[in-house]
Steps between C-alpha positions, in 0.01 A plus 500: 500500500779743590673440165177569313458832680858598424460408132169684464634805684803509269274477192282778642797729561650432155170556319427823684855626452471453124151650482581805711853545363393491137212735579740747663733475199215554253375797701847654494580431133172618354377149422802391295462128418154482655387280213757234593440523876119511511433124491788408735375766743151353494640150554706626795193673645293182474780299662527763775128477575498119497801464727383786722161335532663176610722682750208700636285192538778301663642765732203726575193275488228595748678819604415861424713705733702810423755307291231338286325834451824654370553197275145540371566867415823397323309237301242764404779728373642210298160424348457865403847503344413192294166649391674823392761307304255265330241764417705806415827353372312227315284760326803712412681197359198410287495853362870478416464155348204609288712775350375809674608814315592669823754271667583755768150502653472127579864487611447792740186332633692177560781689673251667734339164572840347582572789736170454680557125519855556629371713788236240583755218490736700721220543753427128478867415561513731801183345639623144449837577659360680803211262567746243630584725794141569603318271741267245348166440668620152589811649664317740728539395859186460705519598867382217721437583863705291737336395824668343796416138575262440789665535837799702370512869579 
């Protein structure tokens, strides 16, 4: 079981590093090579969600404390980043592929989408990294009153 968790965690980190890193690079370079990176980015995002789902189910099942709430917010940011990339960048790439007369418009739209997605993925990474240091609901100590046994004062 421990080896499976280590393997899945490594896959999760590698997939998210590629997805976020390539998004940051595309945001910075104005979408250079976005046509070649679009499908690998989507594959990395899907792998990130699958492995993250397994990790969340295995490590945080039946808990919704502060750590899980931060993880949930980070997941929401990741979902929004994926929606922005699929919807906006996908539409811009279709316009470029279909031979749009104005190449600058769709490319600028894709660059803006990558910048928005980069911010969302940065927020997700911060949330995932900090959630580890927040108490989980299963880790919260419950105060139990201690009473002296009968006859002991």
